[in-house]
C-alpha atoms as one frame of an Amber mdcrd trajectory, in Angstrom:
protein
 -23.856 -30.440  -8.042 -23.776 -33.777  -6.197 -22.282 -34.297  -2.767 -23.922
 -31.367  -0.968 -25.244 -32.038   2.514 -27.021 -29.161   4.270 -24.932 -26.825
   2.146 -21.601 -28.477   2.979 -19.452 -29.875   0.229 -19.219 -33.627   0.712
 -16.978 -36.437  -0.462 -13.725 -34.595   0.222 -12.065 -33.802   3.545 -11.140
 -30.344   4.770  -7.429 -29.473   4.938  -5.523 -30.746   7.982  -4.084 -27.780
   9.846  -3.468 -26.330  13.306  -4.320 -22.653  13.875  -2.632 -20.462  16.479
  -5.125 -17.571  16.484  -7.108 -18.668  19.536  -4.336 -20.115  21.692  -4.922
 -18.754  25.225  -1.796 -16.560  25.595  -2.376 -15.000  22.167  -6.037 -14.338
  22.992  -5.001 -12.778  26.286  -2.393 -10.562  24.645  -4.753  -9.383  21.888
  -7.473  -8.536  24.420  -5.103  -6.758  26.825  -3.591  -4.763  23.984  -7.045
  -3.423  23.146  -7.762  -2.636  26.792  -9.963  -5.609  27.727  -9.484  -7.811
  30.776  -8.831 -11.399  29.546 -10.913 -14.130  31.191  -9.162 -15.211  34.399
  -9.729 -18.860  33.466  -7.497 -18.363  30.406  -4.579 -17.192  32.519  -5.004
 -20.035  35.019  -5.345 -22.645  32.277  -8.645 -24.092  33.588 -10.941 -22.683
  30.897 -13.658 -24.383  28.851 -13.417 -24.036  25.069 -15.662 -25.085  22.186
 -14.878 -25.308  18.472 -18.057 -25.784  16.402 -17.229 -26.820  12.832 -13.778
 -28.025  13.903 -12.823 -29.795  10.653 -10.205 -32.394  11.560 -10.139 -31.027
  15.125  -6.351 -30.809  15.237  -6.278 -27.389  16.923  -8.599 -28.501  19.732
  -6.636 -31.748  20.136  -3.292 -29.950  20.365  -4.646 -27.353  22.805  -6.095
 -30.165  24.926  -2.649 -31.733  25.044  -1.047 -28.436  26.063  -3.748 -27.543
  28.652  -4.613 -30.622  30.729  -6.587 -28.558  33.296  -8.876 -27.115  30.596
 -11.788 -28.863  28.880 -12.528 -28.911  25.157 -15.624 -29.608  23.105 -15.336
 -29.800  19.317 -17.868 -30.897  16.730 -18.051 -31.352  12.994 -20.647 -32.671
  10.569 -18.140 -34.822   8.654 -17.768 -38.284  10.284 -14.350 -38.936   8.751
 -13.005 -35.771  10.410 -14.277 -36.862  13.816 -13.140 -40.478  13.426  -9.578
 -39.318  12.769  -9.339 -36.883  15.665 -10.967 -39.335  18.089  -8.245 -41.841
  17.254  -5.602 -39.165  17.908  -7.284 -38.176  21.191  -7.567 -41.796  22.354
  -3.938 -42.568  21.498  -2.765 -39.417  23.314  -4.989 -40.015  26.351  -6.836
 -36.709  25.985  -9.464 -37.226  28.691 -10.232 -33.469  28.647 -11.492 -33.313
  25.050 -14.764 -34.466  23.489 -15.141 -34.733  19.713 -18.707 -34.969  18.413
 -20.048 -35.883  14.983 -23.065 -33.570  14.875 -24.727 -30.853  12.851 -25.076
 -27.389  14.365 -28.770 -28.103  14.968 -27.978 -31.364  16.786 -25.280 -29.662
  18.819 -27.602 -26.805  19.803 -29.903 -29.299  21.520 -27.041 -30.640  23.635
 -26.627 -29.313  27.150 -23.124 -28.602  28.329 -20.974 -26.489  30.620 -20.702
 -22.739  30.315 -17.924 -21.780  27.901 -15.053 -19.324  28.332 -13.948 -19.405
  24.676 -15.688 -20.322  21.420 -13.660 -20.544  18.200 -15.559 -20.159  14.916
 -12.900 -20.644  12.243 -13.908 -21.348   8.667 -17.569 -21.352   9.679 -19.317
 -17.971   9.541 -18.972 -17.320   5.790 -19.501 -20.947   4.805 -22.778 -21.897
   6.528 -26.384 -20.851   6.011 -28.166 -18.001   7.773 -30.161 -20.664   9.626
 -26.975 -22.241  10.975 -25.566 -18.847  11.959 -28.757 -18.260  13.958 -28.243
 -21.629  15.689 -24.670 -20.660  16.563 -25.806 -17.287  17.912 -28.357 -19.041
  20.109 -25.622 -21.304  21.487 -23.451 -18.262  22.235 -26.390 -16.561  23.940
 -27.059 -19.601  26.157 -23.653 -21.073  26.858 -20.953 -18.397  26.618 -20.091
 -17.353  30.151 -20.115 -13.658  31.148 -16.648 -12.351  30.334 -16.226 -15.057
  27.678 -14.606 -14.465  24.296 -15.487 -15.552  20.747 -13.011 -15.847  17.889
 -14.667 -15.598  14.472 -13.093 -15.530  10.998 -14.975 -14.662   7.828 -14.685
 -13.405   4.274 -14.895  -9.646   4.482 -16.240  -6.953   2.202 -15.339  -5.098
   0.109 -12.148  -7.076  -0.624 -13.966 -10.344  -1.314 -16.037  -8.777  -4.106
 -13.179  -9.400  -6.511 -13.245 -13.156  -5.777 -16.959 -13.736  -6.346 -16.935
 -14.222 -10.134 -14.059 -16.699  -9.810 -15.964 -18.663  -7.189 -19.071 -18.751
  -9.411 -16.966 -19.936 -12.338 -15.456 -22.778 -10.284 -18.837 -23.825  -8.866
 -20.480 -23.971 -12.307 -17.609 -25.819 -13.993 -17.428 -28.394 -11.175 -21.198
 -28.916 -11.371 -20.962 -29.470 -15.141 -18.212 -32.069 -14.998 -18.094 -35.806
 -14.413 -15.806 -37.950 -12.324 -14.205 -37.531  -8.890 -14.445 -34.065  -7.359
 -10.649 -33.500  -7.216 -10.469 -34.090 -10.983 -13.371 -31.724 -11.633 -11.696
 -29.068  -9.475  -8.424 -29.383 -11.430 -10.292 -29.039 -14.740 -12.256 -26.031
 -13.427  -9.068 -24.235 -12.366  -7.504 -24.988 -15.753 -10.606 -23.625 -17.502
 -10.446 -20.441 -15.404  -6.783 -20.084 -16.344  -7.606 -20.334 -20.054 -10.313
 -17.687 -19.666  -7.938 -15.379 -17.804  -5.369 -15.754 -20.585  -7.851 -14.175
 -22.991  -7.984 -11.004 -20.851 -10.685  -8.391 -21.179 -13.923  -8.067 -19.242
 -13.766  -8.858 -15.546 -10.329 -10.452 -15.958  -8.898  -7.285 -17.457 -10.611
  -4.940 -15.003  -9.690  -6.757 -11.784  -6.170  -6.753 -10.379  -4.699  -9.994
  -9.116  -7.051 -12.450 -10.832  -4.357 -14.201 -12.865  -2.149 -14.453  -9.768
  -4.996 -15.900  -7.683  -5.804 -18.534 -10.305  -2.120 -19.434 -10.475  -2.079
 -19.815  -6.674  -5.045 -22.177  -6.916  -2.987 -24.454  -9.186  -0.762 -25.121
  -6.147  -3.585 -25.508  -3.599  -4.954 -28.902  -2.627  -8.396 -29.806  -3.987
  -9.452 -30.164  -0.333  -8.755 -26.467   0.264 -10.470 -25.325  -2.947 -13.558
 -27.474  -2.306 -14.214 -26.130   1.181 -13.124 -22.556   0.459 -15.046 -22.035
  -2.795 -17.609 -24.778  -3.399 -19.875 -24.855  -0.345 -23.543 -24.319  -1.072
 -23.460 -21.330   1.295 -20.725 -18.760   0.773 -21.290 -15.285   2.140 -19.013
 -12.301   2.561 -19.811  -9.741   5.248 -19.216  -6.145   6.105 -17.835  -6.046
   9.629 -20.742  -3.890  10.830 -23.220  -6.627   9.836 -21.303  -9.301  11.767
 -21.111  -6.970  14.765 -24.877  -6.450  14.676 -25.540 -10.192  14.484 -23.201
 -10.790  17.419 -24.881  -8.022  19.423 -28.047 -10.160  19.426 -26.117 -12.615
  21.630 -24.905  -9.773  23.923 -21.486  -9.794  22.267 -19.368  -6.685  21.722
 -16.489  -6.297  19.274 -13.229  -6.425  21.223 -10.659  -6.055  18.456  -8.664
  -7.905  15.826  -7.367 -11.308  16.922  -4.049 -10.642  15.143  -2.343  -7.970
  17.276  -0.765  -6.024  14.408  -4.193  -5.624  12.800  -5.125  -3.438  15.765
  -2.458  -0.942  14.640  -4.374   1.065  12.069  -1.429   3.345  11.287   0.232
   0.396   9.514  -2.370   0.444   6.758  -4.019   3.875   6.927  -2.675   7.403
   6.521  -3.459   9.910   9.283  -6.076  11.495   6.998  -7.731   8.113   6.405
  -7.736   7.346  10.117  -9.406  10.693  10.752 -12.129   9.846   8.228 -12.845
   6.526   9.977 -12.928   8.293  13.330 -15.757  10.530  12.096 -18.122   7.544
  12.438 -19.868   7.557  15.809 -20.602   3.811  15.641 -17.403   1.765  16.277
 -18.647  -1.005  13.960 -19.150   1.506  11.167 -15.687   2.961  11.802 -14.176
  -0.513  11.489 -16.118  -1.062   8.262 -14.838   2.224   6.844 -11.279   1.074
   7.562 -12.009  -2.144   5.644 -13.277  -0.085   2.696 -10.124   2.043   2.689
  -7.859  -1.032   2.837 -10.033  -3.292   0.606 -10.003  -5.940   3.337 -10.993
  -9.443   2.190 -10.655 -11.537   5.360 -11.128 -10.800   9.043 -10.262 -12.552
  12.296 -12.221 -10.822  15.053 -12.660 -11.167  18.803 -15.982 -10.497  20.515
 -16.584 -10.442  24.271 -19.683 -11.023  26.355 -19.817  -8.521  29.173 -16.117
  -7.817  28.902 -14.444  -5.529  31.432 -12.511  -2.496  30.291  -9.043  -1.942
  31.749  -7.881   1.450  32.908  -4.604   2.703  31.381  -2.513   1.862  34.456
  -3.849  -1.690  34.811  -3.531  -2.305  31.086   0.090  -1.205  31.257   0.722
  -3.429  34.296  -0.750  -6.501  32.577   1.249  -5.842  29.410   4.370  -5.290
  31.490   4.137  -8.706  33.126   3.365 -10.533  29.846   6.287 -12.792  28.948
   7.394 -13.509  25.388   9.443 -16.316  23.830  11.450 -16.345  20.617  10.255
 -18.831  17.985  13.299 -18.527  15.692  17.005 -17.996  16.191  17.922 -14.447
  17.206  19.954 -14.045  14.023  16.975 -15.233  11.952  14.897 -12.145  12.705
  14.485 -10.379   9.358  15.675  -6.877   8.554  12.569  -6.413   6.393   9.360
  -8.424   6.638   6.645  -8.881   4.045   3.314  -8.388   5.814  -0.318  -8.052
   4.730   0.183  -4.273   4.904   3.391  -4.225   2.861   7.083  -4.490   3.600
   8.077  -3.307   7.081  11.667  -2.535   8.088  12.974  -4.060  11.327  15.783
  -1.668  12.387  18.777  -3.459  13.878  19.189  -0.938  16.699  15.908  -2.236
  18.129  15.549  -5.795  16.893  19.092  -7.010  17.515  19.092  -6.329  21.293
  15.489  -7.549  21.466  16.376 -10.827  19.755  19.479 -11.290  21.916  17.456
 -10.742  25.094  14.728 -13.200  24.103  17.349 -15.768  23.042  18.235 -16.051
  26.733  14.716 -17.324  27.495  11.211 -15.907  27.992  11.230 -12.262  29.052
   8.483  -9.956  30.260   8.020  -6.550  28.686   9.144  -4.966  31.967  12.304
  -7.099  32.052  13.092  -6.137  28.460  12.655  -2.454  29.222  15.095  -2.792
  32.132  17.870  -3.440  29.609  19.657  -0.205  28.651  19.798  -0.930  24.910
  16.017  -1.448  24.794  15.168   1.282  27.288  16.954   3.682  24.939  14.519
   2.707  22.169  11.506   3.628  24.302   8.598   1.623  25.654   6.270   2.267
  22.717   8.847   1.054  20.193   9.602  -2.144  22.135   5.912  -2.984  22.587
   5.256  -2.262  18.931   8.120  -4.593  17.956   6.652  -7.363  20.124   3.236
  -6.848  18.509   4.722  -7.190  15.024   6.912 -10.180  15.876   4.012 -11.935
  17.611   1.715 -11.371  14.631   4.337 -12.782  12.245   4.848 -15.906  14.425
   8.462 -14.979  15.166   7.709 -14.414  18.867   4.823 -15.598  21.045   3.391
 -14.696  24.444   3.764 -17.540  26.942   1.762 -19.132  29.736   2.339 -18.326
  33.431   4.885 -20.539  35.162   2.209 -22.070  37.424   1.159 -25.481  36.150
   4.145 -25.921  33.827   5.004 -29.438  35.082   1.465 -30.704  34.406   1.397
 -29.077  30.961   4.817 -30.543  30.186   3.770 -34.097  31.069   0.559 -33.852
  29.038   2.343 -32.253  26.073   4.932 -35.035  26.076   2.215 -37.698  25.841
   0.536 -35.840  22.989   3.802 -35.214  21.134   4.867 -38.862  21.358   1.716
 -39.829  19.449   2.135 -37.002  16.932   5.728 -37.994  16.185   4.633 -41.577
  15.507   2.120 -40.295  12.969   4.910 -38.580  11.045   6.262 -41.974  10.050
   3.498 -42.034   7.444   2.679 -38.393   6.659   3.268 -34.734   7.415   0.268
 -34.001   9.665  -0.577 -32.668  12.195   2.762 -30.930  11.554   2.818 -29.260
  14.982   3.895 -30.278  18.465   2.399 -29.004  21.714   4.471 -26.532  23.726
   3.732 -26.330  27.465   5.474 -22.957  27.517   3.411 -21.385  24.716   0.204
 -23.267  25.466   0.074 -23.599  21.679   1.656 -25.486  18.810   5.133 -25.303
  17.300   5.382 -26.216  13.592   7.717 -29.050  12.613   8.403 -30.500   9.203
   8.065 -34.224   8.607  11.845 -34.560   8.395  12.286 -32.737  11.726   9.660
 -35.013  13.281  11.471 -38.094  11.974  14.751 -36.804  13.444  13.054 -36.368
  16.838  11.451 -39.797  16.630  14.806 -41.396  15.727  16.362 -39.770  18.804
  13.618 -41.242  21.005  14.218 -44.698  19.537  18.030 -44.475  19.584  18.274
 -44.925  15.807  20.543 -43.288  13.243  18.525 -40.157  12.290  19.529 -39.989
   8.623  18.960 -43.672   7.979  15.702 -43.710   9.933  14.322 -40.665   8.102
  15.319 -41.974   4.683  13.739 -45.361   5.347  10.362 -43.700   5.894  10.650
 -41.050   3.177  11.796 -43.507   0.518   8.959 -45.897   1.439   6.587 -43.124
   0.327   8.461 -42.635  -2.939   9.775 -39.214  -1.901  13.044 -37.792  -3.192
  15.432 -35.195  -1.812  17.274 -32.373  -3.463  19.944 -29.819  -2.700  20.633
 -26.550  -4.511  18.179 -27.515  -7.228  19.853 -30.876  -7.872  18.117 -34.152
  -7.134  19.847 -36.615  -4.807  20.396 -39.815  -6.777  20.455 -43.079  -4.839
  20.199 -44.088  -1.203  23.735 -43.085  -0.267  23.393 -39.525  -1.561  19.992
 -39.169   0.103  21.267 -40.379   3.468  24.230 -38.006   3.181  21.888 -35.099
   2.520  19.758 -36.065   5.510  22.879 -36.323   7.687  23.805 -32.780   6.632
  20.292 -31.562   7.444  20.350 -33.345  10.794  23.601 -31.624  11.774  22.013
 -28.241  10.990  18.856 -29.274  12.891  20.852 -30.184  16.012  22.797 -26.947
  15.888  19.991 -24.470  15.199  16.503 -25.907  15.534  16.758 -28.432  18.364
  17.832 -25.878  21.031  14.755 -23.791  20.170  12.435 -26.801  20.476  14.033
 -27.686  23.816  13.606 -24.128  25.049   9.905 -24.223  24.140   9.471 -27.463
  26.088   8.568 -29.446  22.958  11.357 -31.998  23.546
């Protein structure tokens, strides 16, 4: 198949996205929850962070905007990825971020500062064993004692079910002619026709038809980089843990806080079976077998310090949380990776009302009678679930807020301008969260119109219509400019009433 370069799929960009998993407050919360002391540099906001294989680099760019006292180093093999993020960084004045167009081997030869955090997203399962060894050597040399690594990868045994589909897509794309996006579309269609015949692997494997149908709605960029790389390896957790141990790294826990709560996905009897393993990595692997896990987001620490119960409780108690949605938008039932979870009103209503007043620490929440009556464990558990579902987020300390606010404003001004012509990066930097807040293109155009003193509905429609986009309401298409502007005026009124106060509270505007 043409277009491969050192095992990477070429000729098509990776998806443009911002990921929240390794934002500093979320890292700190996940580590503290598992009883590890977070790096002090994370709390103070003066950390050093690297993102090898950064794709378009949007996460590193946004974090650099939200953390002006920190320094960022991101690299990717694809020159178009780096060209785009360098332009964003230059426009936003991100003097604390360096974006490098290098291979892992080139990057390994580069000297640099010791690192507090390394993020390996979309890398470990999609590069060769040789490149993983290069990354491990970098971690061994440059990760500071007490530093943390985020790593995501395709996990076994859950990924076993996807392997025949991947092979089918790879072979069909290699057989075809024409641009890669067209070959991908034809390969997905071919897989759909095979699935319709049933039998064999298709008949014996649950969820195949649904997965192929999902691929119909995925961009060819996603499919190319998820399925078509020359290297594509799924791992048992224990094998990743052993590789990381060679760089003096120890498994610290799941990066997503709710994934640390094994009772959500395992029965007491299953948990007892996993606990029979003396090796923690083997115990974690047994849990993956019992849940058929297909993807993991793990944290590893280098010389991490364990917290005693009292200090862990004190650090959790002073952790502040902010609401990311309206208090009345908290669901009564949430669909999660472990099934549907009820959110009882007796707990979540007073919790939402308290957080709607502004960021609150766990201790401050427990001082409220309605929440104290629910019990500390229940309130903490609720915060873990809400944080994992991006309905709530831990926030940065108040120190340094003014500097983060000024830097975030510069970054966000550039991001809003970019939404004149597209829907990415699709997130604004929050100095309160030290992370991104998602915005739609229409919301971004409303915010940009407010900055420019223009009519929001007319301004938004001018840009959307220039791209040939149409609007609809209740399943009906808006016909003509007048109807479209009226629909946008209605949406703007709802935005001002519900969404804008939240964005203001998060320091985004």
